[in-house]
DORO-168251 format. One line per 4 residues: number of its first residue (from 1); for each residue x, y, z of N, C-alpha, C. Coordinates in nm, 3 decimals, always signed. Example, Ala and Ser with C-alpha at 12.3 -4.5 7.8 and 13.67 -1.06 7.14 Angstrom:
2
1) +1.319 -0.569 +0.780 +1.230 -0.450 +0.780 +1.320 -0.330 +0.780; +1.285 -0.225 +0.708 +1.367 -0.106 +0.714 +1.290 +0.003 +0.787;
END
This chain:
99
1) +8.287 +11.596 +9.745 +8.253 +11.643 +9.878 +8.221 +11.527 +9.972; +8.144 +11.430 +9.922 +8.106 +11.318 +10.007 +8.228 +11.240 +10.053; +8.326 +11.219 +9.965 +8.443 +11.141 +10.005 +8.523 +11.213 +10.113; +8.530 +11.346 +10.107 +8.600 +11.421 +10.213 +8.526 +11.407 +10.345;
5) +8.393 +11.410 +10.341 +8.314 +11.394 +10.463 +8.331 +11.254 +10.521; +8.331 +11.155 +10.433 +8.351 +11.017 +10.477 +8.489 +11.002 +10.541; +8.589 +11.061 +10.478 +8.725 +11.055 +10.530 +8.735 +11.121 +10.667; +8.684 +11.242 +10.679 +8.691 +11.313 +10.806 +8.613 +11.242 +10.916;
9) +8.500 +11.184 +10.879 +8.421 +11.108 +10.976 +8.500 +10.986 +11.024; +8.569 +10.919 +10.932 +8.650 +10.802 +10.970 +8.765 +10.843 +11.062; +8.823 +10.960 +11.040 +8.936 +11.006 +11.120 +8.894 +11.066 +11.253; +8.766 +11.095 +11.269 +8.718 +11.165 +11.389 +8.722 +11.080 +11.515;
13) +8.730 +10.949 +11.500 +8.732 +10.860 +11.617 +8.877 +10.839 +11.659; +8.910 +10.860 +11.787 +9.050 +10.855 +11.831 +9.123 +10.723 +11.804; +9.057 +10.610 +11.819 +9.124 +10.483 +11.793 +9.157 +10.468 +11.645; +9.065 +10.507 +11.560 +9.092 +10.499 +11.415 +9.205 +10.593 +11.376;
17) +9.205 +10.712 +11.433 +9.311 +10.808 +11.403 +9.446 +10.754 +11.450; +9.449 +10.692 +11.565 +9.574 +10.631 +11.615 +9.619 +10.518 +11.523; +9.525 +10.441 +11.472 +9.560 +10.333 +11.378 +9.617 +10.391 +11.249; +9.557 +10.497 +11.200 +9.608 +10.561 +11.078 +9.749 +10.613 +11.102;
21) +9.772 +10.672 +11.217 +9.906 +10.722 +11.250 +10.009 +10.609 +11.241; +9.973 +10.491 +11.294 +10.064 +10.376 +11.287 +10.084 +10.327 +11.144; +9.975 +10.321 +11.069 +9.980 +10.268 +10.934 +10.043 +10.364 +10.834; +10.054 +10.490 +10.872 +10.104 +10.591 +10.779 +10.255 +10.579 +10.757;
25) +10.319 +10.484 +10.825 +10.463 +10.463 +10.804 +10.490 +10.389 +10.672; +10.382 +10.346 +10.606 +10.397 +10.279 +10.477 +10.418 +10.130 +10.484; +10.431 +10.076 +10.604 +10.450 +9.932 +10.622 +10.317 +9.863 +10.649; +10.319 +9.734 +10.634 +10.202 +9.652 +10.662 +10.203 +9.616 +10.811;
29) +10.086 +9.622 +10.874 +10.076 +9.591 +11.016 +9.964 +9.490 +11.038; +9.995 +9.389 +11.116 +9.898 +9.286 +11.152 +9.796 +9.346 +11.249; +9.673 +9.302 +11.236 +9.569 +9.349 +11.328 +9.609 +9.316 +11.472; +9.681 +9.206 +11.492 +9.725 +9.170 +11.627 +9.817 +9.278 +11.685;
33) +9.901 +9.338 +11.601 +9.988 +9.447 +11.645 +9.907 +9.571 +11.681; +9.809 +9.604 +11.598 +9.725 +9.721 +11.626 +9.650 +9.702 +11.757; +9.599 +9.582 +11.780 +9.528 +9.551 +11.905 +9.620 +9.572 +12.025; +9.741 +9.520 +12.015 +9.837 +9.531 +12.126 +9.878 +9.676 +12.150;
37) +9.914 +9.747 +12.046 +9.964 +9.884 +12.061 +9.853 +9.980 +12.106; +9.734 +9.962 +12.053 +9.625 +10.056 +12.083 +9.541 +10.014 +12.203; +9.561 +9.892 +12.252 +9.492 +9.848 +12.372 +9.342 +9.831 +12.357; +9.301 +9.778 +12.242 +9.158 +9.753 +12.219 +9.139 +9.605 +12.189;
41) +9.016 +9.560 +12.195 +8.987 +9.421 +12.163 +8.998 +9.398 +12.012; +9.017 +9.272 +11.975 +9.029 +9.238 +11.834 +8.901 +9.271 +11.759; +8.787 +9.244 +11.818 +8.661 +9.271 +11.748 +8.640 +9.422 +11.729; +8.676 +9.500 +11.830 +8.661 +9.646 +11.818 +8.758 +9.700 +11.712;
45) +8.880 +9.648 +11.711 +8.977 +9.693 +11.612 +8.930 +9.658 +11.472; +8.874 +9.540 +11.455 +8.824 +9.499 +11.324 +8.713 +9.592 +11.276; +8.625 +9.633 +11.366 +8.519 +9.728 +11.328 +8.578 +9.862 +11.286; +8.676 +9.910 +11.361 +8.741 +10.037 +11.325 +8.810 +10.027 +11.190;
49) +8.878 +9.915 +11.167 +8.948 +9.899 +11.041 +8.851 +9.888 +10.923; +8.735 +9.830 +10.946 +8.633 +9.823 +10.841 +8.589 +9.963 +10.800; +8.576 +10.053 +10.896 +8.539 +10.192 +10.865 +8.649 +10.258 +10.782; +8.774 +10.239 +10.823 +8.885 +10.298 +10.749 +8.897 +10.238 +10.608;
53) +8.870 +10.111 +10.597 +8.874 +10.045 +10.466 +8.762 +10.098 +10.378; +8.643 +10.111 +10.434 +8.529 +10.163 +10.358 +8.555 +10.307 +10.312; +8.626 +10.383 +10.393 +8.660 +10.522 +10.357 +8.774 +10.527 +10.255; +8.836 +10.412 +10.227 +8.942 +10.407 +10.129 +9.080 +10.442 +10.182;
57) +9.093 +10.453 +10.314 +9.219 +10.493 +10.375 +9.319 +10.378 +10.378; +9.270 +10.257 +10.402 +9.357 +10.140 +10.414 +9.311 +10.028 +10.322; +9.402 +9.936 +10.297 +9.370 +9.811 +10.228 +9.416 +9.699 +10.318; +9.359 +9.582 +10.298 +9.396 +9.469 +10.383 +9.437 +9.349 +10.300;
61) +9.502 +9.257 +10.369 +9.546 +9.131 +10.308 +9.536 +9.024 +10.415; +9.470 +8.914 +10.380 +9.459 +8.803 +10.474 +9.587 +8.722 +10.471; +9.636 +8.689 +10.591 +9.758 +8.610 +10.607 +9.728 +8.502 +10.711; +9.688 +8.385 +10.662 +9.643 +8.276 +10.750 +9.526 +8.327 +10.835;
65) +9.540 +8.323 +10.969 +9.429 +8.366 +11.055 +9.429 +8.516 +11.080; +9.533 +8.587 +11.036 +9.544 +8.730 +11.063 +9.510 +8.813 +10.940; +9.477 +8.936 +10.966 +9.456 +9.033 +10.858 +9.563 +9.140 +10.875; +9.627 +9.173 +10.765 +9.731 +9.276 +10.767 +9.680 +9.399 +10.693;
69) +9.705 +9.515 +10.751 +9.658 +9.640 +10.693 +9.776 +9.727 +10.656; +9.753 +9.812 +10.555 +9.851 +9.912 +10.517 +9.779 +10.031 +10.454; +9.852 +10.138 +10.444 +9.801 +10.259 +10.379 +9.760 +10.224 +10.237; +9.648 +10.276 +10.192 +9.600 +10.250 +10.057 +9.692 +10.321 +9.957;
73) +9.764 +10.246 +9.875 +9.855 +10.310 +9.779 +9.782 +10.387 +9.671; +9.653 +10.362 +9.654 +9.574 +10.431 +9.552 +9.486 +10.541 +9.611; +9.515 +10.581 +9.735 +9.440 +10.689 +9.797 +9.459 +10.816 +9.716; +9.350 +10.884 +9.679 +9.364 +11.008 +9.601 +9.454 +11.109 +9.675;
77) +9.530 +11.183 +9.598 +9.626 +11.279 +9.654 +9.559 +11.379 +9.748; +9.439 +11.423 +9.713 +9.368 +11.520 +9.798 +9.339 +11.462 +9.936; +9.301 +11.334 +9.939 +9.271 +11.270 +10.067 +9.399 +11.244 +10.147; +9.505 +11.206 +10.079 +9.633 +11.186 +10.146 +9.681 +11.318 +10.207;
81) +9.658 +11.428 +10.136 +9.696 +11.560 +10.187 +9.619 +11.593 +10.314; +9.492 +11.560 +10.317 +9.410 +11.584 +10.437 +9.465 +11.503 +10.554; +9.493 +11.376 +10.531 +9.544 +11.291 +10.638 +9.680 +11.341 +10.686; +9.768 +11.375 +10.593 +9.899 +11.429 +10.630 +9.885 +11.554 +10.716;
85) +9.792 +11.641 +10.679 +9.771 +11.764 +10.756 +9.720 +11.734 +10.896; +9.628 +11.640 +10.908 +9.575 +11.602 +11.040 +9.687 +11.544 +11.127; +9.766 +11.454 +11.070 +9.874 +11.391 +11.148 +9.982 +11.493 +11.185; +10.015 +11.583 +11.095 +10.114 +11.687 +11.124 +10.064 +11.778 +11.236;
89) +9.938 +11.813 +11.232 +9.879 +11.898 +11.336 +9.881 +11.826 +11.471; +9.848 +11.699 +11.471 +9.852 +11.622 +11.596 +9.993 +11.611 +11.651; +10.089 +11.587 +11.562 +10.228 +11.577 +11.607 +10.278 +11.710 +11.664; +10.243 +11.820 +11.599 +10.283 +11.952 +11.648 +10.219 +11.981 +11.783;
93) +10.094 +11.944 +11.796 +10.023 +11.964 +11.924 +10.087 +11.881 +12.035; +10.123 +11.757 +12.004 +10.188 +11.671 +12.102 +10.323 +11.726 +12.144; +10.397 +11.779 +12.046 +10.529 +11.835 +12.077 +10.517 +11.960 +12.165; +10.416 +12.042 +12.142 +10.397 +12.162 +12.227 +10.363 +12.123 +12.369;
97) +10.281 +12.021 +12.385 +10.244 +11.976 +12.520 +10.363 +11.916 +12.593; +10.451 +11.848 +12.518 +10.567 +11.784 +12.581 +10.675 +11.886 +12.620; +10.674 +11.999 +12.554 +10.779 +12.102 +12.581 +10.755 +12.178 +12.708;
END
């Protein structure tokens, strides 16, 4: 129960949710890319990514001065299902608004 609450709390912040949406493509993304795409400062993005990492959603890898993030390949299936459902719901909502 606690891990589901931690996960939902991590996803409740719009910038973190947007980062998860980008990272859910299965590729590795540099924090510099997340900063540029999401329009936040590097320090703010790093704090958001720390929350997602603590929740087990993402893993990171240091590459010289940059940190690269990707979807946690060891994320429990139940948690991945929750994230997939949230992202699917957001995508459906966006498509309805665009129509």
